All heavy atoms as a GROMACS GRO file, in nm:
protein
  641
    1MET      N    1  20.837   9.007   0.901
    1MET     CA    2  20.741   9.059   0.806
    1MET      C    3  20.604   8.997   0.833
    1MET      O    4  20.595   8.878   0.854
    1MET     CB    5  20.787   9.027   0.666
    1MET     CG    6  20.685   9.069   0.568
    1MET     SD    7  20.730   9.087   0.410
    1MET     CE    8  20.766   9.019   0.292
    2GLN      N    9  20.502   9.080   0.835
    2GLN     CA   10  20.367   9.030   0.859
    2GLN      C   11  20.297   9.004   0.727
    2GLN      O   12  20.305   9.084   0.634
    2GLN     CB   13  20.285   9.130   0.938
    2GLN     CG   14  20.318   9.133   1.085
    2GLN     CD   15  20.212   9.209   1.161
    2GLN    OE1   16  20.154   9.302   1.110
    2GLN    NE2   17  20.188   9.167   1.283
    3GLY      N   18  20.224   8.895   0.723
    3GLY     CA   19  20.146   8.863   0.605
    3GLY      C   20  20.004   8.912   0.617
    3GLY      O   21  19.965   8.976   0.716
    4ARG      N   22  19.925   8.880   0.516
    4ARG     CA   23  19.785   8.925   0.515
    4ARG      C   24  19.704   8.866   0.628
    4ARG      O   25  19.622   8.935   0.690
    4ARG     CB   26  19.720   8.887   0.381
    4ARG     CG   27  19.768   8.970   0.265
    4ARG     CD   28  19.701   8.928   0.140
    4ARG     NE   29  19.740   8.788   0.116
    4ARG     CZ   30  19.726   8.727   0.000
    4ARG    NH1   31  19.674   8.789  -0.101
    4ARG    NH2   32  19.764   8.602  -0.014
    5VAL      N   33  19.726   8.739   0.657
    5VAL     CA   34  19.648   8.674   0.764
    5VAL      C   35  19.681   8.736   0.899
    5VAL      O   36  19.591   8.764   0.978
    5VAL     CB   37  19.675   8.522   0.765
    5VAL    CG1   38  19.608   8.456   0.884
    5VAL    CG2   39  19.629   8.458   0.635
    6GLU      N   40  19.808   8.760   0.925
    6GLU     CA   41  19.847   8.823   1.051
    6GLU      C   42  19.790   8.963   1.063
    6GLU      O   43  19.746   9.004   1.171
    6GLU     CB   44  20.000   8.827   1.064
    6GLU     CG   45  20.065   8.692   1.084
    6GLU     CD   46  20.095   8.620   0.953
    6GLU    OE1   47  20.073   8.679   0.846
    6GLU    OE2   48  20.139   8.505   0.959
    7ASN      N   49  19.790   9.038   0.954
    7ASN     CA   50  19.734   9.172   0.954
    7ASN      C   51  19.583   9.168   0.981
    7ASN      O   52  19.531   9.248   1.059
    7ASN     CB   53  19.763   9.243   0.821
    7ASN     CG   54  19.725   9.388   0.825
    7ASN    OD1   55  19.752   9.457   0.923
    7ASN    ND2   56  19.663   9.436   0.719
    8LYS      N   57  19.515   9.075   0.917
    8LYS     CA   58  19.371   9.060   0.939
    8LYS      C   59  19.343   9.028   1.086
    8LYS      O   60  19.255   9.089   1.147
    8LYS     CB   61  19.315   8.949   0.850
    8LYS     CG   62  19.169   8.922   0.874
    8LYS     CD   63  19.117   8.808   0.790
    8LYS     CE   64  18.974   8.780   0.826
    8LYS     NZ   65  18.919   8.666   0.756
    9LEU      N   66  19.418   8.933   1.143
    9LEU     CA   67  19.398   8.897   1.284
    9LEU      C   68  19.427   9.014   1.377
    9LEU      O   69  19.357   9.035   1.475
    9LEU     CB   70  19.486   8.778   1.320
    9LEU     CG   71  19.446   8.644   1.258
    9LEU    CD1   72  19.550   8.538   1.288
    9LEU    CD2   73  19.309   8.601   1.306
   10ARG      N   74  19.530   9.092   1.346
   10ARG     CA   75  19.564   9.208   1.428
   10ARG      C   76  19.450   9.309   1.428
   10ARG      O   77  19.409   9.361   1.532
   10ARG     CB   78  19.693   9.272   1.376
   10ARG     CG   79  19.739   9.389   1.459
   10ARG     CD   80  19.866   9.454   1.403
   10ARG     NE   81  19.851   9.499   1.265
   10ARG     CZ   82  19.787   9.610   1.227
   10ARG    NH1   83  19.730   9.687   1.317
   10ARG    NH2   84  19.778   9.645   1.100
   11ILE      N   85  19.394   9.335   1.309
   11ILE     CA   86  19.284   9.431   1.298
   11ILE      C   87  19.158   9.379   1.366
   11ILE      O   88  19.091   9.452   1.439
   11ILE     CB   89  19.258   9.467   1.150
   11ILE    CG1   90  19.375   9.550   1.096
   11ILE    CG2   91  19.126   9.543   1.135
   11ILE    CD1   92  19.368   9.580   0.948
   12GLU      N   93  19.127   9.250   1.345
   12GLU     CA   94  19.008   9.191   1.408
   12GLU      C   95  19.021   9.196   1.561
   12GLU      O   96  18.925   9.230   1.630
   12GLU     CB   97  18.989   9.046   1.362
   12GLU     CG   98  18.949   9.031   1.217
   12GLU     CD   99  18.802   9.061   1.190
   12GLU    OE1  100  18.722   9.069   1.286
   12GLU    OE2  101  18.768   9.076   1.072
   13ASN      N  102  19.138   9.165   1.615
   13ASN     CA  103  19.159   9.171   1.760
   13ASN      C  104  19.148   9.314   1.811
   13ASN      O  105  19.094   9.339   1.918
   13ASN     CB  106  19.293   9.110   1.798
   13ASN     CG  107  19.291   8.959   1.788
   13ASN    OD1  108  19.186   8.897   1.801
   13ASN    ND2  109  19.406   8.901   1.763
   14SER      N  110  19.201   9.408   1.734
   14SER     CA  111  19.192   9.549   1.771
   14SER      C  112  19.045   9.594   1.777
   14SER      O  113  19.005   9.664   1.871
   14SER     CB  114  19.269   9.635   1.670
   14SER     OG  115  19.247   9.771   1.693
   15ILE      N  116  18.967   9.553   1.679
   15ILE     CA  117  18.824   9.588   1.677
   15ILE      C  118  18.755   9.531   1.801
   15ILE      O  119  18.680   9.601   1.870
   15ILE     CB  120  18.756   9.535   1.549
   15ILE    CG1  121  18.807   9.609   1.426
   15ILE    CG2  122  18.604   9.547   1.560
   15ILE    CD1  123  18.764   9.545   1.294
   16LYS      N  124  18.779   9.403   1.829
   16LYS     CA  125  18.714   9.339   1.944
   16LYS      C  126  18.750   9.409   2.075
   16LYS      O  127  18.665   9.426   2.162
   16LYS     CB  128  18.751   9.192   1.949
   16LYS     CG  129  18.686   9.111   1.840
   16LYS     CD  130  18.730   8.966   1.844
   16LYS     CE  131  18.674   8.889   1.726
   16LYS     NZ  132  18.723   8.751   1.723
   17ASN      N  133  18.876   9.450   2.088
   17ASN     CA  134  18.918   9.521   2.209
   17ASN      C  135  18.849   9.657   2.218
   17ASN      O  136  18.809   9.699   2.327
   17ASN     CB  137  19.070   9.539   2.211
   17ASN     CG  138  19.142   9.411   2.242
   17ASN    OD1  139  19.088   9.321   2.304
   17ASN    ND2  140  19.266   9.401   2.196
   18ARG      N  141  18.838   9.727   2.106
   18ARG     CA  142  18.777   9.860   2.106
   18ARG      C  143  18.630   9.856   2.140
   18ARG      O  144  18.579   9.947   2.206
   18ARG     CB  145  18.798   9.928   1.971
   18ARG     CG  146  18.942   9.971   1.951
   18ARG     CD  147  18.971  10.022   1.812
   18ARG     NE  148  18.878  10.121   1.766
   18ARG     CZ  149  18.845  10.137   1.638
   18ARG    NH1  150  18.900  10.065   1.546
   18ARG    NH2  151  18.760  10.230   1.604
   19ILE      N  152  18.559   9.753   2.094
   19ILE     CA  153  18.414   9.750   2.117
   19ILE      C  154  18.375   9.681   2.248
   19ILE      O  155  18.258   9.683   2.286
   19ILE     CB  156  18.338   9.685   1.998
   19ILE    CG1  157  18.374   9.539   1.982
   19ILE    CG2  158  18.362   9.763   1.872
   19ILE    CD1  159  18.291   9.465   1.878
   20SER      N  160  18.471   9.623   2.317
   20SER     CA  161  18.439   9.548   2.439
   20SER      C  162  18.375   9.634   2.547
   20SER      O  163  18.301   9.583   2.630
   20SER     CB  164  18.564   9.478   2.492
   20SER     OG  165  18.659   9.573   2.535
   21SER      N  166  18.403   9.763   2.548
   21SER     CA  167  18.346   9.850   2.651
   21SER      C  168  18.215   9.916   2.610
   21SER      O  169  18.158   9.993   2.686
   21SER     CB  170  18.448   9.960   2.687
   21SER     OG  171  18.472  10.042   2.576
   22PHE      N  172  18.167   9.882   2.492
   22PHE     CA  173  18.042   9.940   2.442
   22PHE      C  174  17.926   9.844   2.465
   22PHE      O  175  17.946   9.726   2.492
   22PHE     CB  176  18.056   9.975   2.293
   22PHE     CG  177  18.139  10.098   2.270
   22PHE    CD1  178  18.275  10.088   2.249
   22PHE    CD2  179  18.082  10.224   2.271
   22PHE    CE1  180  18.352  10.200   2.229
   22PHE    CE2  181  18.158  10.337   2.251
   22PHE     CZ  182  18.294  10.326   2.231
   23PRO      N  183  17.803   9.894   2.453
   23PRO     CA  184  17.686   9.808   2.475
   23PRO      C  185  17.683   9.688   2.379
   23PRO      O  186  17.750   9.687   2.275
   23PRO     CB  187  17.568   9.901   2.447
   23PRO     CG  188  17.621  10.038   2.466
   23PRO     CD  189  17.765  10.032   2.426
   24LEU      N  190  17.605   9.591   2.416
   24LEU     CA  191  17.596   9.466   2.342
   24LEU      C  192  17.557   9.486   2.196
   24LEU      O  193  17.603   9.415   2.107
   24LEU     CB  194  17.495   9.373   2.410
   24LEU     CG  195  17.476   9.236   2.349
   24LEU    CD1  196  17.607   9.159   2.346
   24LEU    CD2  197  17.371   9.159   2.425
   25TYR      N  198  17.474   9.587   2.166
   25TYR     CA  199  17.431   9.606   2.028
   25TYR      C  200  17.548   9.640   1.936
   25TYR      O  201  17.542   9.611   1.817
   25TYR     CB  202  17.318   9.708   2.016
   25TYR     CG  203  17.348   9.847   2.068
   25TYR    CD1  204  17.416   9.939   1.991
   25TYR    CD2  205  17.302   9.886   2.194
   25TYR    CE1  206  17.442  10.067   2.038
   25TYR    CE2  207  17.327  10.012   2.241
   25TYR     CZ  208  17.397  10.103   2.162
   25TYR     OH  209  17.423  10.228   2.208
   26VAL      N  210  17.655   9.698   1.988
   26VAL     CA  211  17.772   9.726   1.904
   26VAL      C  212  17.840   9.594   1.868
   26VAL      O  213  17.881   9.574   1.754
   26VAL     CB  214  17.870   9.822   1.975
   26VAL    CG1  215  17.995   9.843   1.891
   26VAL    CG2  216  17.803   9.954   2.005
   27ASN      N  217  17.847   9.506   1.964
   27ASN     CA  218  17.904   9.373   1.939
   27ASN      C  219  17.819   9.297   1.837
   27ASN      O  220  17.873   9.233   1.746
   27ASN     CB  221  17.910   9.295   2.070
   27ASN     CG  222  18.028   9.202   2.075
   27ASN    OD1  223  18.082   9.163   1.973
   27ASN    ND2  224  18.068   9.168   2.196
   28LYS      N  225  17.689   9.305   1.850
   28LYS     CA  226  17.600   9.239   1.753
   28LYS      C  227  17.618   9.300   1.614
   28LYS      O  228  17.616   9.228   1.514
   28LYS     CB  229  17.454   9.251   1.797
   28LYS     CG  230  17.421   9.165   1.915
   28LYS     CD  231  17.274   9.179   1.951
   28LYS     CE  232  17.239   9.090   2.067
   28LYS     NZ  233  17.097   9.099   2.100
   29TYR      N  234  17.635   9.430   1.608
   29TYR     CA  235  17.658   9.496   1.480
   29TYR      C  236  17.787   9.445   1.417
   29TYR      O  237  17.792   9.416   1.298
   29TYR     CB  238  17.663   9.647   1.498
   29TYR     CG  239  17.696   9.722   1.371
   29TYR    CD1  240  17.609   9.720   1.263
   29TYR    CD2  241  17.814   9.793   1.359
   29TYR    CE1  242  17.640   9.788   1.145
   29TYR    CE2  243  17.845   9.861   1.243
   29TYR     CZ  244  17.757   9.857   1.136
   29TYR     OH  245  17.788   9.923   1.021
   30TYR      N  246  17.890   9.431   1.498
   30TYR     CA  247  18.018   9.378   1.449
   30TYR      C  248  17.998   9.241   1.384
   30TYR      O  249  18.047   9.215   1.274
   30TYR     CB  250  18.118   9.369   1.564
   30TYR     CG  251  18.239   9.285   1.533
   30TYR    CD1  252  18.337   9.329   1.446
   30TYR    CD2  253  18.254   9.159   1.590
   30TYR    CE1  254  18.448   9.252   1.417
   30TYR    CE2  255  18.365   9.082   1.563
   30TYR     CZ  256  18.461   9.128   1.475
   30TYR     OH  257  18.570   9.051   1.446
   31TYR      N  258  17.926   9.153   1.451
   31TYR     CA  259  17.905   9.019   1.397
   31TYR      C  260  17.811   9.020   1.276
   31TYR      O  261  17.816   8.930   1.193
   31TYR     CB  262  17.857   8.923   1.505
   31TYR     CG  263  17.971   8.886   1.598
   31TYR    CD1  264  17.980   8.937   1.726
   31TYR    CD2  265  18.074   8.804   1.553
   31TYR    CE1  266  18.085   8.906   1.808
   31TYR    CE2  267  18.181   8.772   1.634
   31TYR     CZ  268  18.186   8.823   1.761
   31TYR     OH  269  18.293   8.792   1.843
   32SER      N  270  17.729   9.123   1.263
   32SER     CA  271  17.643   9.132   1.144
   32SER      C  272  17.723   9.168   1.020
   32SER      O  273  17.676   9.152   0.908
   32SER     CB  274  17.531   9.234   1.167
   32SER     OG  275  17.581   9.366   1.155
   33LEU      N  276  17.844   9.218   1.039
   33LEU     CA  277  17.931   9.256   0.928
   33LEU      C  278  18.016   9.138   0.880
   33LEU      O  279  18.120   9.157   0.818
   33LEU     CB  280  18.023   9.371   0.969
   33LEU     CG  281  17.955   9.498   1.014
   33LEU    CD1  282  18.059   9.598   1.066
   33LEU    CD2  283  17.876   9.561   0.900
   34ASN      N  284  17.971   9.019   0.910
   34ASN     CA  285  18.045   8.897   0.883
   34ASN      C  286  18.097   8.886   0.739
   34ASN      O  287  18.207   8.838   0.717
   34ASN     CB  288  17.956   8.778   0.915
   34ASN     CG  289  18.035   8.654   0.949
   34ASN    OD1  290  18.155   8.661   0.971
   34ASN    ND2  291  17.966   8.543   0.957
   35SER      N  292  18.020   8.931   0.643
   35SER     CA  293  18.059   8.915   0.502
   35SER      C  294  18.153   9.026   0.454
   35SER      O  295  18.200   9.022   0.341
   35SER     CB  296  17.935   8.912   0.414
   35SER     OG  297  17.867   9.034   0.422
   36LYS      N  298  18.181   9.124   0.539
   36LYS     CA  299  18.267   9.236   0.502
   36LYS      C  300  18.413   9.204   0.531
   36LYS      O  301  18.444   9.119   0.614
   36LYS     CB  302  18.228   9.364   0.578
   36LYS     CG  303  18.082   9.401   0.568
   36LYS     CD  304  18.045   9.440   0.428
   36LYS     CE  305  17.900   9.486   0.424
   36LYS     NZ  306  17.842   9.472   0.294
   37THR      N  307  18.502   9.275   0.466
   37THR     CA  308  18.644   9.256   0.493
   37THR      C  309  18.680   9.318   0.628
   37THR      O  310  18.605   9.403   0.680
   37THR     CB  311  18.733   9.321   0.384
   37THR    OG1  312  18.721   9.464   0.394
   37THR    CG2  313  18.695   9.274   0.246
   38HIS      N  314  18.794   9.279   0.682
   38HIS     CA  315  18.837   9.333   0.811
   38HIS      C  316  18.861   9.484   0.802
   38HIS      O  317  18.837   9.556   0.898
   38HIS     CB  318  18.961   9.260   0.861
   38HIS     CG  319  19.079   9.266   0.769
   38HIS    ND1  320  19.086   9.191   0.654
   38HIS    CD2  321  19.191   9.340   0.773
   38HIS    CE1  322  19.200   9.218   0.593
   38HIS    NE2  323  19.265   9.308   0.662
   39VAL      N  324  18.903   9.532   0.687
   39VAL     CA  325  18.925   9.676   0.670
   39VAL      C  326  18.791   9.750   0.672
   39VAL      O  327  18.778   9.854   0.737
   39VAL     CB  328  19.003   9.704   0.539
   39VAL    CG1  329  19.015   9.852   0.514
   39VAL    CG2  330  19.140   9.638   0.543
   40THR      N  331  18.692   9.697   0.603
   40THR     CA  332  18.559   9.758   0.601
   40THR      C  333  18.497   9.759   0.740
   40THR      O  334  18.441   9.859   0.784
   40THR     CB  335  18.468   9.685   0.502
   40THR    OG1  336  18.527   9.690   0.372
   40THR    CG2  337  18.329   9.745   0.497
   41LYS      N  338  18.509   9.646   0.811
   41LYS     CA  339  18.457   9.639   0.948
   41LYS      C  340  18.521   9.747   1.034
   41LYS      O  341  18.454   9.812   1.114
   41LYS     CB  342  18.486   9.503   1.009
   41LYS     CG  343  18.407   9.389   0.954
   41LYS     CD  344  18.449   9.262   1.026
   41LYS     CE  345  18.408   9.138   0.954
   41LYS     NZ  346  18.454   9.017   1.024
   42ASN      N  347  18.651   9.763   1.020
   42ASN     CA  348  18.723   9.862   1.100
   42ASN      C  349  18.671  10.003   1.072
   42ASN      O  350  18.648  10.081   1.164
   42ASN     CB  351  18.873   9.853   1.072
   42ASN     CG  352  18.955   9.930   1.171
   42ASN    OD1  353  18.923   9.938   1.288
   42ASN    ND2  354  19.064   9.987   1.123
   43VAL      N  355  18.650  10.035   0.946
   43VAL     CA  356  18.599  10.168   0.909
   43VAL      C  357  18.458  10.188   0.964
   43VAL      O  358  18.428  10.291   1.025
   43VAL     CB  359  18.602  10.188   0.756
   43VAL    CG1  360  18.530  10.314   0.715
   43VAL    CG2  361  18.746  10.190   0.706
   44TYR      N  362  18.370  10.090   0.942
   44TYR     CA  363  18.232  10.102   0.989
   44TYR      C  364  18.227  10.119   1.141
   44TYR      O  365  18.156  10.205   1.193
   44TYR     CB  366  18.151   9.979   0.949
   44TYR     CG  367  18.112   9.969   0.805
   44TYR    CD1  368  18.160  10.057   0.708
   44TYR    CD2  369  18.028   9.867   0.762
   44TYR    CE1  370  18.124  10.045   0.575
   44TYR    CE2  371  17.990   9.856   0.628
   44TYR     CZ  372  18.040   9.944   0.536
   44TYR     OH  373  18.002   9.932   0.405
   45LEU      N  374  18.301  10.035   1.212
   45LEU     CA  375  18.296  10.041   1.358
   45LEU      C  376  18.363  10.165   1.412
   45LEU      O  377  18.322  10.217   1.516
   45LEU     CB  378  18.356   9.914   1.417
   45LEU     CG  379  18.259   9.796   1.404
   45LEU    CD1  380  18.330   9.665   1.416
   45LEU    CD2  381  18.147   9.808   1.504
   46THR      N  382  18.463  10.216   1.344
   46THR     CA  383  18.524  10.342   1.386
   46THR      C  384  18.421  10.453   1.379
   46THR      O  385  18.410  10.536   1.470
   46THR     CB  386  18.646  10.376   1.298
   46THR    OG1  387  18.745  10.274   1.317
   46THR    CG2  388  18.704  10.511   1.332
   47ASN      N  389  18.340  10.453   1.275
   47ASN     CA  390  18.234  10.554   1.262
   47ASN      C  391  18.129  10.538   1.371
   47ASN      O  392  18.083  10.638   1.428
   47ASN     CB  393  18.171  10.548   1.123
   47ASN     CG  394  18.262  10.600   1.016
   47ASN    OD1  395  18.345  10.687   1.040
   47ASN    ND2  396  18.250  10.547   0.896
   48VAL      N  397  18.090  10.417   1.401
   48VAL     CA  398  17.991  10.392   1.506
   48VAL      C  399  18.046  10.438   1.641
   48VAL      O  400  17.977  10.506   1.718
   48VAL     CB  401  17.952  10.243   1.510
   48VAL    CG1  402  17.873  10.210   1.636
   48VAL    CG2  403  17.874  10.205   1.386
   49ILE      N  404  18.170  10.405   1.669
   49ILE     CA  405  18.232  10.444   1.795
   49ILE      C  406  18.243  10.595   1.806
   49ILE      O  407  18.215  10.653   1.912
   49ILE     CB  408  18.369  10.375   1.811
   49ILE    CG1  409  18.348  10.226   1.836
   49ILE    CG2  410  18.450  10.438   1.923
   49ILE    CD1  411  18.475  10.144   1.826
   50ARG      N  412  18.281  10.660   1.698
   50ARG     CA  413  18.288  10.807   1.699
   50ARG      C  414  18.152  10.867   1.728
   50ARG      O  415  18.139  10.964   1.804
   50ARG     CB  416  18.342  10.858   1.566
   50ARG     CG  417  18.490  10.833   1.549
   50ARG     CD  418  18.540  10.875   1.416
   50ARG     NE  419  18.529  11.020   1.404
   50ARG     CZ  420  18.524  11.085   1.288
   50ARG    NH1  421  18.532  11.020   1.174
   50ARG    NH2  422  18.515  11.215   1.285
   51PHE      N  423  18.047  10.812   1.667
   51PHE     CA  424  17.912  10.861   1.688
   51PHE      C  425  17.869  10.842   1.834
   51PHE      O  426  17.817  10.933   1.898
   51PHE     CB  427  17.816  10.790   1.593
   51PHE     CG  428  17.672  10.826   1.614
   51PHE    CD1  429  17.626  10.953   1.584
   51PHE    CD2  430  17.582  10.733   1.662
   51PHE    CE1  431  17.493  10.988   1.602
   51PHE    CE2  432  17.449  10.766   1.681
   51PHE     CZ  433  17.404  10.894   1.651
   52LEU      N  434  17.893  10.723   1.888
   52LEU     CA  435  17.855  10.695   2.027
   52LEU      C  436  17.934  10.782   2.125
   52LEU      O  437  17.879  10.830   2.225
   52LEU     CB  438  17.873  10.547   2.059
   52LEU     CG  439  17.778  10.453   1.985
   52LEU    CD1  440  17.815  10.308   2.012
   52LEU    CD2  441  17.634  10.481   2.019
   53ASN      N  442  18.061  10.804   2.096
   53ASN     CA  443  18.141  10.894   2.181
   53ASN      C  444  18.090  11.037   2.173
   53ASN      O  445  18.088  11.108   2.274
   53ASN     CB  446  18.289  10.886   2.143
   53ASN     CG  447  18.355  10.761   2.193
   53ASN    OD1  448  18.312  10.701   2.290
   53ASN    ND2  449  18.460  10.720   2.125
   54TYR      N  450  18.048  11.080   2.056
   54TYR     CA  451  17.991  11.213   2.039
   54TYR      C  452  17.865  11.228   2.126
   54TYR      O  453  17.848  11.328   2.196
   54TYR     CB  454  17.956  11.239   1.893
   54TYR     CG  455  17.874  11.363   1.872
   54TYR    CD1  456  17.934  11.488   1.867
   54TYR    CD2  457  17.735  11.356   1.859
   54TYR    CE1  458  17.859  11.604   1.849
   54TYR    CE2  459  17.659  11.470   1.841
   54TYR     CZ  460  17.721  11.593   1.837
   54TYR     OH  461  17.646  11.706   1.821
   55LEU      N  462  17.779  11.127   2.122
   55LEU     CA  463  17.658  11.130   2.204
   55LEU      C  464  17.694  11.140   2.352
   55LEU      O  465  17.636  11.220   2.426
   55LEU     CB  466  17.573  11.006   2.179
   55LEU     CG  467  17.510  10.991   2.042
   55LEU    CD1  468  17.437  10.858   2.031
   55LEU    CD2  469  17.416  11.107   2.012
   56LYS      N  470  17.790  11.061   2.394
   56LYS     CA  471  17.830  11.058   2.534
   56LYS      C  472  17.892  11.191   2.576
   56LYS      O  473  17.858  11.245   2.682
   56LYS     CB  474  17.929  10.945   2.557
   56LYS     CG  475  17.971  10.926   2.700
   56LYS     CD  476  18.065  10.809   2.713
   56LYS     CE  477  18.108  10.793   2.857
   56LYS     NZ  478  18.202  10.680   2.870
   57GLU      N  479  17.982  11.244   2.495
   57GLU     CA  480  18.050  11.369   2.529
   57GLU      C  481  17.955  11.488   2.535
   57GLU      O  482  17.980  11.584   2.608
   57GLU     CB  483  18.160  11.398   2.426
   57GLU     CG  484  18.277  11.304   2.436
   57GLU     CD  485  18.371  11.313   2.317
   57GLU    OE1  486  18.350  11.399   2.228
   57GLU    OE2  487  18.466  11.234   2.313
   58ASN      N  488  17.846  11.481   2.462
   58ASN     CA  489  17.749  11.591   2.459
   58ASN      C  490  17.625  11.562   2.543
   58ASN      O  491  17.524  11.630   2.529
   58ASN     CB  492  17.712  11.623   2.314
   58ASN     CG  493  17.828  11.684   2.241
   58ASN    OD1  494  17.860  11.800   2.261
   58ASN    ND2  495  17.895  11.606   2.158
   59ASN      N  496  17.636  11.460   2.627
   59ASN     CA  497  17.526  11.421   2.717
   59ASN      C  498  17.394  11.404   2.643
   59ASN      O  499  17.289  11.449   2.690
   59ASN     CB  500  17.511  11.524   2.830
   59ASN     CG  501  17.631  11.525   2.920
   59ASN    OD1  502  17.688  11.421   2.948
   59ASN    ND2  503  17.671  11.643   2.963
   60ILE      N  504  17.400  11.340   2.530
   60ILE     CA  505  17.280  11.313   2.453
   60ILE      C  506  17.238  11.169   2.481
   60ILE      O  507  17.314  11.076   2.456
   60ILE     CB  508  17.305  11.332   2.301
   60ILE    CG1  509  17.346  11.477   2.274
   60ILE    CG2  510  17.183  11.293   2.221
   60ILE    CD1  511  17.393  11.501   2.132
   61SER      N  512  17.122  11.156   2.536
   61SER     CA  513  17.070  11.024   2.568
   61SER      C  514  16.977  10.980   2.456
   61SER      O  515  16.888  11.054   2.414
   61SER     CB  516  16.994  11.028   2.700
   61SER     OG  517  16.940  10.903   2.728
   62ILE      N  518  17.000  10.860   2.409
   62ILE     CA  519  16.916  10.810   2.301
   62ILE      C  520  16.884  10.663   2.329
   62ILE      O  521  16.970  10.586   2.370
   62ILE     CB  522  16.987  10.828   2.164
   62ILE    CG1  523  16.892  10.800   2.050
   62ILE    CG2  524  17.111  10.746   2.153
   62ILE    CD1  525  16.944  10.849   1.916
   63GLU      N  526  16.759  10.630   2.312
   63GLU     CA  527  16.714  10.493   2.336
   63GLU      C  528  16.745  10.407   2.214
   63GLU      O  529  16.752  10.456   2.101
   63GLU     CB  530  16.563  10.490   2.363
   63GLU     CG  531  16.522  10.565   2.486
   63GLU     CD  532  16.575  10.502   2.613
   63GLU    OE1  533  16.580  10.377   2.621
   63GLU    OE2  534  16.612  10.577   2.704
   64LEU      N  535  16.762  10.279   2.237
   64LEU     CA  536  16.793  10.186   2.128
   64LEU      C  537  16.682  10.190   2.023
   64LEU      O  538  16.710  10.187   1.902
   64LEU     CB  539  16.811  10.045   2.182
   64LEU     CG  540  16.852   9.938   2.084
   64LEU    CD1  541  16.981   9.977   2.012
   64LEU    CD2  542  16.868   9.805   2.153
   65GLU      N  543  16.559  10.200   2.065
   65GLU     CA  544  16.447  10.207   1.971
   65GLU      C  545  16.458  10.330   1.882
   65GLU      O  546  16.426  10.327   1.764
   65GLU     CB  547  16.314  10.208   2.045
   65GLU     CG  548  16.289  10.081   2.123
   65GLU     CD  549  16.214  10.109   2.251
   65GLU    OE1  550  16.172  10.222   2.276
   65GLU    OE2  551  16.198  10.013   2.328
   66ASP      N  552  16.504  10.441   1.941
   66ASP     CA  553  16.520  10.564   1.864
   66ASP      C  554  16.631  10.552   1.761
   66ASP      O  555  16.625  10.613   1.654
   66ASP     CB  556  16.550  10.682   1.956
   66ASP     CG  557  16.434  10.713   2.048
   66ASP    OD1  558  16.319  10.683   2.010
   66ASP    OD2  559  16.458  10.767   2.156
   67MET      N  560  16.732  10.474   1.793
   67MET     CA  561  16.844  10.458   1.700
   67MET      C  562  16.798  10.391   1.570
   67MET      O  563  16.857  10.414   1.464
   67MET     CB  564  16.957  10.380   1.764
   67MET     CG  565  17.023  10.459   1.876
   67MET     SD  566  17.166  10.380   1.943
   67MET     CE  567  17.287  10.426   1.822
   68ASN      N  568  16.695  10.310   1.578
   68ASN     CA  569  16.643  10.247   1.458
   68ASN      C  570  16.580  10.347   1.363
   68ASN      O  571  16.561  10.319   1.246
   68ASN     CB  572  16.541  10.138   1.494
   68ASN     CG  573  16.604  10.022   1.562
   68ASN    OD1  574  16.720   9.989   1.536
   68ASN    ND2  575  16.530   9.957   1.650
   69ASN      N  576  16.545  10.464   1.414
   69ASN     CA  577  16.480  10.565   1.333
   69ASN      C  578  16.577  10.671   1.278
   69ASN      O  579  16.534  10.766   1.214
   69ASN     CB  580  16.371  10.635   1.414
   69ASN     CG  581  16.262  10.538   1.454
   69ASN    OD1  582  16.226  10.450   1.377
   69ASN    ND2  583  16.212  10.553   1.574
   70ILE      N  584  16.705  10.654   1.305
   70ILE     CA  585  16.804  10.750   1.256
   70ILE      C  586  16.826  10.727   1.107
   70ILE      O  587  16.847  10.614   1.064
   70ILE     CB  588  16.937  10.738   1.331
   70ILE    CG1  589  16.916  10.775   1.478
   70ILE    CG2  590  17.045  10.823   1.266
   70ILE    CD1  591  17.038  10.754   1.564
   71ASP      N  592  16.819  10.834   1.031
   71ASP     CA  593  16.851  10.822   0.888
   71ASP      C  594  16.960  10.921   0.854
   71ASP      O  595  17.006  10.999   0.937
   71ASP     CB  596  16.727  10.840   0.801
   71ASP     CG  597  16.662  10.976   0.818
   71ASP    OD1  598  16.728  11.070   0.867
   71ASP    OD2  599  16.545  10.991   0.781
   72SER      N  600  17.003  10.918   0.731
   72SER     CA  601  17.116  11.002   0.690
   72SER      C  602  17.088  11.151   0.702
   72SER      O  603  17.178  11.230   0.723
   72SER     CB  604  17.157  10.968   0.547
   72SER     OG  605  17.051  10.992   0.458
   73TYR      N  606  16.963  11.191   0.693
   73TYR     CA  607  16.929  11.334   0.704
   73TYR      C  608  16.952  11.386   0.846
   73TYR      O  609  16.989  11.501   0.865
   73TYR     CB  610  16.785  11.360   0.662
   73TYR     CG  611  16.760  11.325   0.518
   73TYR    CD1  612  16.685  11.216   0.482
   73TYR    CD2  613  16.817  11.402   0.416
   73TYR    CE1  614  16.664  11.183   0.349
   73TYR    CE2  615  16.798  11.370   0.284
   73TYR     CZ  616  16.721  11.260   0.251
   73TYR     OH  617  16.703  11.229   0.119
   74LEU      N  618  16.931  11.301   0.946
   74LEU     CA  619  16.956  11.341   1.084
   74LEU      C  620  17.104  11.353   1.114
   74LEU      O  621  17.145  11.437   1.192
   74LEU     CB  622  16.896  11.239   1.180
   74LEU     CG  623  16.746  11.246   1.204
   74LEU    CD1  624  16.700  11.128   1.287
   74LEU    CD2  625  16.709  11.376   1.272
   75VAL      N  626  17.185  11.270   1.052
   75VAL     CA  627  17.327  11.266   1.081
   75VAL      C  628  17.400  11.381   1.014
   75VAL      O  629  17.496  11.435   1.067
   75VAL     CB  630  17.388  11.130   1.040
   75VAL    CG1  631  17.537  11.127   1.059
   75VAL    CG2  632  17.321  11.018   1.116
   76GLU      N  633  17.354  11.424   0.898
   76GLU     CA  634  17.423  11.529   0.823
   76GLU      C  635  17.420  11.657   0.893
   76GLU      O  636  17.414  11.725   0.962
   76GLU     CB  637  17.360  11.548   0.686
   76GLU     CG  638  17.389  11.432   0.595
   76GLU     CD  639  17.322  11.448   0.459
   76GLU    OE1  640  17.255  11.548   0.434
   76GLU    OE2  641  17.338  11.358   0.380
   0.00000   0.00000   0.00000
């Protein structure tokens, strides 16, 4: 039987493995979520990964500076 700590470690390790192939800013974003729970981090990063994969699959190139200007109206 797995306890809460083991579950947290499993999810945290899964997140780290998933983001290892992404640019450094994704890793920095992960560490900026320090005060969030492991479940929240997983949800947030899953959304970021889905977004980045969407960009890649549709050959959409976006500069890091441009990403700072993305708001909810653009994403909807």
